[in-house]
N, C-alpha and C positions, 0 to 999 in steps of 0.2 A: 504493500500500500504506500509506504514511504517512498519507494523507488518511483512508482507511478506519479505521485504528486511532485516529486523532484523533477521528473522529465517534463511535466506540464509547466512548472515554474521556470525551468531553464528555457523552454521554447518561448514562453511569453516574455521573459526578460530579454532574450535575444532579439525579439521583434517589438520591443517596447515602443520604439519611435512610430512604427506603423499603427500599433494599437492606440497610441496617443493621438495621432492624426485622425484615426477612425472615430474616436470619441468626439473630437472637435467637429467632425462632419455631421455627426448625429445631433449634437447639441446646438450647433450653429450652421445649419445647412444653407442659409442665405449667403454665407461668405464664400461658397464654392460653386463653380460651374458644374454642369453634368449631373445635377441632383434632381432633375425633373421626373425621374422614375423612382422616387423614394419608396412609394407604396409597394412597387414590385420588389425592390431590394429587401424591404422589411418582410415581405411575404416569403421570399427565398430563405431568409434567416430563420423565420418561424418554422418553415418546412424542414430545414436542416436540424433544428432542435427537436422537433417531433419525431423525425426519422431516427435520431440517435436514441431517444427514449424508447421507440418501438423496437429497435435492434437490441437494446439492453433487455427488453422484456422477452423477446422471442429467444434470446440466448440464455434466458433465465438467470440473469445476473442479480446480485443482491442490490437492495435499494440504495445503499451507500455508494456502490460503484456506479449505478445508473445516475445518481446525483452528481458524482464526480465527472462522468462523461457529459452530462447535460451542461454543467458549468463550463467545461472546456469547449463544447459545441457552441455555447453562447459567445465565448471569446472568439472562436473561429468565424462565427456569423458576423461579428463586428469587424474582424479582419477582412472578411470577404467583402463587406460593404465598402471599406476603404479601397480595396483593390479594384472593384468594379467602377467606383467613382474616378479613380486615377485613370483607368482605361478610357472612360467616357471623356474625361478632361483632355487626355492626349489626342483622342480622335477629333474633338472639337478644335483643339489648337492646330492640328495638322490641316484640317479642312479650311480653317480661317486663314492660315498662312498661304495656302494654295490659292484661295480666292483673291487675297490681297495682291499676290504677285501677278496673277493672271490679269486682274483689273488694272494694276499699275502699268504693266506692259502694254495693254490695249490703249490706255489713255495717253501714254507717252508717245505712241505712234502719231497721235493727233496734235499734242501740245509741243513735243520736241524740246521741252524745257522742264527740268526737274521740279522746281518750286511751284510754278503754276499747276503742273500735273498733280502734285501731292495735295495742294490746297483745294483743287477741284475734286479730287478723290475723297478728301475728308468731308467736303460739303455735301456730296451726293450719296456717300456711303458711310453713315455714322458708325457702323460696326468696325470700320477700319481705323477709327480714331486712335486706338491704342498704338497702332503702328505709325501713322503719320505724325502723331504728336512727338513720339520719340525721335523720329528722323528729322523733323523740322527743328526741334529743340537742339539736336546735335549740330545741324548745319548752321543755325544761328549762333552757336557758341564757337564757331570757327573750324569745325571738323570737316573733312572731305566727305563727298557723297558716299564713297565706299565705306569709310569709317562709320558714317551715320547709319547706313543700312546694316552694318555688322552689329549694331546695337539691337536691332530687331532679332537677328539670328545670324550665326556664322556659317550657315548652310551655303554650299557652293552656288546654289541657284539664286539665293538672295544676293550674294556678292557679284555673281555674273550679271544680274540685272543692273546693279549699280555701276558696274564697269561699262556696260553698253550705254547707259544714260550719260555717264561722264565723258565717254569717248565721243558721243554724238554732240554734246555741248561744246567740247573742246575742238573737235576736228570737222564738225559739220555732220549732216544727216545722210551722207552718201553711204549706201549699203545698210541704212538703219532698218528698212523694212525686212530685208533678208535676215539680218541679225535677230530681230524680234520674232520673226516667223520660226527660225531655228530654235530660239529660246523657248517659245510657246510649245513647240513639239517636245522638247526635253522636259518641260514642266508637266505636260500631260502624261508622258511616259513615267515620270517620277511618281505621279499620283496613282497611276494604274499599278505600278510595281509595288509601291508601299501598301496599298489596300489589299492586293493579292497576297503579299507576304504575311500581313497580319491576319487575314482570313485563314491562311494555311496554319499559322501558329495556333489560332483559336481552334481549328479542326483537330490539331494534335492534342490539345488539352481536353477536348471532348472525348477523344479516343482513350486517353488516360482515365477519364471519369468512367467510361464504359468498363475498362479493365478493373477499376476499383469495385464497381457494382458486381462484376463477375466473381472477383475474389471473395467478396462478402457472401455471395450466394453459394460458392463452393465450400467455404468454411462452414456455413450453416448446414448444408447437406452432409458434410463429413461428420460434424458433431452430432447430427441427428442419427446417423447410422451407428456412431460410437455409443450413443445413449442406449441403444437397443441391447447392447451386450454388457456395458459397464455403467453403473450409476455414478455419473461424474458431476451432476449439478451442484452438489454441496462440497465438492473438492475445492480447497483454497487455490490449488495450482490451476485448476480450470478457470475459476473466477478471475484470477489476476492475469492469466494468459490471454483470455478473450478480451478483457478490458484493455490490456496492453495492445492487442491486435487492433482494436477499434480506435485507440488513440493514435497509433501509427497511421491508420487509414486517414484520419482527419489531418494529420500533419502532412502526409503525402498530397492530399487534396489542396491544402493551403500552399505548399511549396510549388505545386504545379501551376496554381493560379497566380503566384507572386510575379511571374514574368509578365503578366498583363499590365504591370505598373510602368513598364519601360516606355520611353519616349518613342513616338513614331518617326522622329527625326534622328537618324543614326549619327553617332559621333564621327564615324568614318567618313561621312559626307560633308563634314564641317571643315572650314578653313581657319587655321589659327591666326 
């Protein structure tokens, strides 16, 4: 029992920053983006808790061990809420950056000057205000266009757009249409590739979830056959072993989903 509690406490302590962020998201949801489906997330957490209680019942575990599993499942539910919100935030940030770059390139084709282009973009697209404000503030403080755009993101497509705009302002608009057309093709390919990659990673996690369900099912069938020959329900070894097995299942589930927190903008694609 002490070993099981120790494992749980170590895991929670190891991920204490994630749990802290998750609690903030629950208590102050208005401070975070990607929280529009809170009811769905709470429902998923409740289902996870009820599922653990149900598994503890069908495996005929003692009430204290079911209570221990339920407490850990509740913590995992909070952790899962944090992970799913991070995933949604990263998705929103990626889509927002893509739309900003696409609109910026399109408007610059007409304006051919950075400042009027950004001011016009900010006036007709309020959702891009967070980007244009940073860029304009950096330019007004004396930074170059490339440095200003790097403040938004060091991603190579952000820097490339700044280079195209700076070259057009410095050396004229000869070849600007071709450069912007090529840039927009690269931008669209980046969007398609990134979305496909994240869909594949999500699919892999769903496969792991399926394997977890299968492992629990196999364990239940194996224990059921063993009960027919040996009375094991009241054995302490059985009680703690099954509880440990279910704890490991929850940890594997959380570690599998932890990768969903990762940014959709790869560090390898960024310029120092």
